[in-house]
C-alpha positions in Angstrom: 15.0 -3.8 -0.1 13.1 -6.6 -1.5 9.4 -6.8 -2.3 7.0 -9.4 -3.6 4.1 -7.7 -5.5 0.8 -9.5 -6.0 -1.8 -7.8 -8.1 -5.1 -8.2 -6.2 -8.8 -7.6 -6.6 -8.9 -7.3 -2.8 -6.6 -8.1 0.2 -6.6 -7.6 4.0 -4.3 -8.2 6.9 -5.3 -9.0 10.5 -3.7 -9.5 13.9 -5.5 -11.6 16.5 -8.7 -11.5 14.5 -8.8 -7.7 14.1 -8.4 -6.3 10.6 -5.6 -3.7 10.5 -5.7 -2.9 6.8 -7.6 -3.8 3.7 -7.8 -2.7 0.1 -9.8 -3.3 -3.0 -8.1 -3.4 -6.4 -4.3 -2.8 -6.3 -1.2 -4.4 -4.9 -0.4 -6.5 -1.9 3.2 -5.6 -1.3 5.2 -8.0 1.0 8.4 -6.0 1.8 11.7 -6.8 3.5 14.6 -4.5 4.4 18.0 -6.1 3.9 21.2 -5.4 5.8 22.9 -2.3 4.5 19.6 -0.8 3.0 19.0 2.9 3.5 16.3 5.4 2.9 17.4 5.7 -0.7 16.4 2.0 -1.4 13.0 2.7 0.3 12.4 5.7 -2.0 13.6 3.9 -5.2 11.5 0.8 -4.4 8.4 3.0 -3.8 8.9 4.8 -7.1 9.4 1.5 -9.0 6.3 0.0 -7.5 4.2 3.0 -8.3 5.3 3.0 -11.9 5.6 -0.7 -12.7 3.2 -1.4 -15.6 1.4 -4.6 -14.5 -2.2 -3.7 -14.8 -4.3 -4.3 -17.9 -5.0 -1.5 -20.4 -8.1 -1.4 -22.7 -6.5 -4.0 -25.0 -5.9 -6.4 -22.1 -2.1 -5.9 -22.1 -0.2 -5.2 -18.9 0.6 -1.6 -19.7 -0.8 0.5 -16.8 0.7 1.3 -13.4 -0.8 1.3 -10.0 -0.9 5.1 -10.2 -2.6 4.9 -13.7 -5.4 2.6 -12.4 -5.9 4.6 -9.1 -5.2 1.4 -7.2 -4.3 1.0 -3.5 -1.4 -0.7 -1.8 -1.5 -3.1 1.2 2.0 -3.1 2.6 3.0 -5.9 4.9 6.5 -6.5 6.4 7.9 -9.9 5.7 11.4 -10.6 6.9 11.2 -14.1 5.4 11.9 -12.6 2.0 15.5 -12.5 3.1 15.6 -16.3 3.4 18.8 -18.0 2.4 18.0 -21.6 1.4 21.4 -22.4 -0.1 22.5 -24.7 2.8 20.5 -27.4 4.5 16.8 -27.5 5.0 16.3 -24.6 7.4 16.3 -21.1 5.9 18.6 -18.5 7.4 17.6 -14.9 7.8 20.9 -13.2 8.7 20.8 -11.0 5.6 17.6 -9.2 6.8 18.1 -5.8 8.4 18.0 -5.8 12.2 14.5 -5.2 13.6 14.9 -1.5 14.5 16.3 -0.7 11.0 13.8 -3.0 9.3 10.9 -1.3 11.0 12.2 2.2 10.1 12.7 1.3 6.5 9.3 -0.4 6.3 7.6 2.7 7.6 9.7 4.9 5.2 8.7 2.7 2.3 5.0 2.9 3.2 5.2 6.7 3.6 7.0 7.0 0.2 4.3 5.0 -1.5 1.6 7.2 0.1 3.5 10.4 -0.9 3.2 9.3 -4.5 -0.6 9.6 -4.2 -1.4 5.9 -3.7 -3.8 5.0 -0.9 -1.9 2.8 1.6 -3.0 0.3 4.2 -0.4 -1.6 6.4 0.0 -4.4 8.7 1.9 -4.3 12.0 5.7 -4.7 11.8 6.9 -7.8 13.7 3.4 -9.1 14.4 2.0 -12.6 13.7 -0.3 -11.5 10.8 -2.9 -13.3 8.7 -3.0 -12.0 5.1 -5.9 -12.8 2.8 -6.0 -11.9 -0.8 -7.6 -12.6 -4.2 -4.7 -12.6 -6.6 -5.7 -11.0 -9.9 -4.3 -12.8 -12.9 -2.5 -14.2 -11.1 0.3 -11.7 -11.3 3.2 -11.9 -8.9 6.4 -9.9 -9.4 9.7 -9.9 -7.4 11.3 -6.5 -7.2 14.6 -5.3 -5.6 16.0 -1.8 -5.1 
C-alpha cells in the first residue's frame, strides 16, 4: 500500500457539496492499495502512520507522532498514487489493486488506524471527491508498506 501524508491544521473531504469527513490538527492521508497487497500491508501502514514522528515537540523538532499529539486522520482513497509515468504523457494505473480489493483494503486501513486510538474521518471510495486542507509546515511524506 502507498500513502501520501500531509500534516494539516485542518482538512475536509466532500462529495457533491456535502462534507463527508473533516478534521482539525492531524494528517490527511491519501491512500492507494496496489496489486498484490493484503491485510498485512494495511496493518503495517496503519502502525507506521500512527508512529511516524513528524509533529513538532517543545523544541520545535519533528519528534512527536500522530498518537503523541492526539491528532486525527482524514483518510481518502486515491488510486492515482499508483500512476506509472515512465512511458508517454498519459499515466497508467494498472498497478493499482482492482476496485473491490482496493475498497476492502482502504476500509481495513482506516479501521486499523482507528483501532490504534486515532480519530478517523473518511471520504467515499471511488467517488469524485473535493479535498480541502491547510498544510502545516508544509510537511508531506510518502510512505509504503
